[in-house]
N, C-alpha and C positions, 0 to 999 in steps of 0.2 A: 446755486451760485450765490455767494455772499456779495455784499456791497463793498466797493473799494473807494479809497479817498478820491480817486479820479472821477468817480461817479457824481460827486457832490456838485461841481460846477454845472453838470448837465441838468441836475434837478433845478438849479437856480434859473438856468436858461429856459427850461420848460415852463417854470412858474411864470416868468415874465411874458413868454409867448402866449400862454393860456390866459393870463390876466388881460392882455391887450385884445385878445379875441373875445373875451367875455364882456368887456366894458371899455368905453372911451374915456371914462373918468380917471384922470391921472392920480387923483387923490386916493381912489379905491385901488388902483394899480399899485401905488406906493404902499398901501396897507398890506396888500398881498405879499409884496416883497419883504416888508418888515416882518411879517408873521412867519414867512418861510425862513428868513434869516434867524429868527428866534429859536426855531426848532432844530436848526442844523447842529448845534453843539451836542444835542442829545440823540442824534440819529444813530441807531445801533448798526454798526458795520456788519454784524452777523446776520442781519435781515437781508432778504432778497431785494434787489433793486426795485422790482415792481411794487413791493410792499411800501417802500418809501415814496415812490411815485404816487401811489394811491393816496397817501397822506398829504402830499403836496397838492394834488388836484382837489382834495376835499377842502383844503384851505381856500383855494380859488373859488370853489362853489359857494362856500359859506360866506365869504366876504363880498362876492360880486352878485350873488343870488342867481347866477346863470349856471344851470346844471349841465348844459350841453352847448358850450361856446362854439363847437365845430360842426354844428348840425348842418348848416348850409354847405360847408365844405365836403362833408361826408356824402350828402345827397348828390352833389356835383360829381364827386369821384365815382359813385355808383353809376350815374347816368353816362359819364364819359366812357367808363370801362365797358358798360353794356353796349354802347354804340360800336365798340370795336370787337364785340364778342364774335360776330360771324367771321371776321378776318382771323381772329385768334384761333377759332375752331378749325378753319380751313388749313391753317399752318400746321396745327397739331395732327389732324387726321390724314393729311397728305404726306407726312414725314415717314421715314423708314422705321422709326421707333416712337409711335405716338405717346406711349406712357412716359418715356424719357423726356420728350419735348414738353409734355404737359407738366412734368416736375420742374423743368427749367423755367417754364412760363410762370408757374405758381411762385417759385422763388423770386423771379424778377419782379412779380407783382408786389412783393414785400417791400419794394422801394417806396410804396405809397404810405408814408408814415409821418406823423406830426410830433412824435416823441423826441427821438434823438436828432432829427433833422427836419427841414422844411418839407412840405408836401411836394412830392415829385409828380408834377402834372403832365410832363412830356411822356405820354404813354407810348408814343412811337419809339422813343429811345429805350424804353423798358423792353419792348418787343425785340428790338435789335440786340440788346444786351443778352436777352434770353437765348437767342440763337447763336451768338458769337462767343459768349463768355463760358469757359468750361467750368464744370462743377469742381469744387475743392472739398476735401473730406468726402470723397465720392464713394458712398456705400450703396450705390444704386443696384448693383447686381444682388447684393444680400437682401435689400428691400424688395426687389422683384421676386426673389425666391420665396420669401416669407409671405408675400402677398398672395401667391398662388394657392396657399393652404389656409388663408384667413377667412373666417366666417363673420366675425364681428370687428369692425374697424371704427375707431373714434378719431375724428378729425377736429383738432382744436384750432379754430379760426383766429384771425388777428384783426385786420383793418377793413374798413369800408372801402369799396373800390377794388381792393385786393381780392375780395371774396369772389369777384367775377372770374379771376384767374384760378381761384380755388375750385370753382364750379367746373371749369374745364378739366382739372385734374380728377375731381370726383367722377366725372363722366368716363374718363379713361380707366379709372380704377374698376368701374363696373364693367367696362368692355373687356378688361383683362381677366376679371373674375366675376362672372355674373351670379355667383352664389353668395356674394359678400353683402352684409347688411351694414350700411354706413350711417353713423350719427355724426352730425356736425354741431359743434358747441360754439356758442357766442356769449358775450358778456351779458350780465343781468341788467345793467344800467349804463348810460353813456359815460365814457371816460376817454379823453383825447379823441382820436378818430377811430377807435376800436369798434368793430361791428357788433350790433345788438340784433335782437330778433327782427325788428322792422327792416334793417338793412338786408338780412338774409332773405326775407320774404320779397323784398323789392327786386332782388336780382334773380329770384326763382330758384334759390338753393333747395327749397322744399320740394321741387320737382325731381330731385336726384338723391336726396338724403333726408333723414329725420332730423329736424332742427330742435335743439334744446338750449336753454339758458344754463350757464354753469353756476348761477346763483350768487355771483360776486361781481362787483364793479371794479376789481383790480385790472390793470392793463396786462393781464397774464392769466395763467391758471394756477392759483394758489390753493392747493388741495384742502387745507384746513378751513378755507372760506367757502368751499363749494357746497352745493346742496346735496342732501342724501341721494337724490336721483342721479346727480352728476357723478358722485363718488361710486355708485353702483355700476354705472356705465363704464367709468374709467377702469375699475377693478376687474370687470368682466370682459374687457376688450382683448382680442387676440393681438391686435396691433394698434398703436396710437401714432398719428401724424401730428406733430406739434409745430405749428406754423409761427414763424417770426421770432425775433430776438427776445421779446418779453417772455414767451413760453419757454425758450431755452434757459433764460435766467431763473425762471421759477421751477423748472422740472429737471434740470441737468443732474441733480443729485438724487432723483427719485429712482427707486428700483422697479422699473417697468419697461415693457417692450416698446420703446419710443424711437421714432424716426424724426429728427429735427430738420426742418426745411426753413432756411432763412438767408437773408442778405445780411452779412456782417456789417454793423453800422458804427462800431466804436472800437478803439484800440484795446480796451479792457477785455471785451469778448474775443477780439481777434487774437490776443495773446493767449487766452485760455484754450482756444481752438487751434492755435498755431496756424492761423491764416492771416490774410491781409484785410484791411478795411475795404469793404465793397465786394469781397469775394462771395460767390454763391456756394452755399453749404448744404449738402445732403449727408447728414451724420446719423448713423445708427448707434443708439446708446448701447 
């Protein structure tokens, strides 16, 4: 997916939010905004939105000296989601179709995002929406059929806190096919509230999957930036689950066997998918 004109105001808003999270110094915050404004005329619209976001957050880091302004927020999101884990698991395993409900839960967890919107901290409403909101772009039956014959699955994670919901889905993937080998990929370094290795270990994802870093600090999976190890895993996977809007933006044009799970968060992506903002999407590429 390329960048659209309508994406630019979002980058500016994200820069301001990140600058305020990184420092209380208004002079430094203004420097960040001025620097972002300076690069806007040269932003290549053919680039993927996460590539430009990566550039914006690099400016924030360089000018504020804060490489992880959302560290405390991410830790809190992990802890809060973990506190709900027993309840979430009970809902999943007691349902008529645990795999489907786990998919819905994982998509609902994608509401925990600091990029295009503020952090959604009302996890009770996330749970309610998972159970009540239908899937749009519903390729669940095709996903389920392919999963039955899958031996190597790559799960591309997204945000802290959200990864607890991903853990529930990973557990159900293993219940559905106990011969599957699952690798869960996280970011190499902090950016926004995206999950890194520390987050994955904090919520116990290593108990159900092999955790790897993708080698990049982009808020997505940009293959030219990924490590050789990550590329080998990506290219050898029978099936790839790409979680979140950023991974859709970076991988929608890739020729791979990908299932996109996301909560649609902006009208640009909504128009491309022919869905509404806020819709829960399970789309097979």
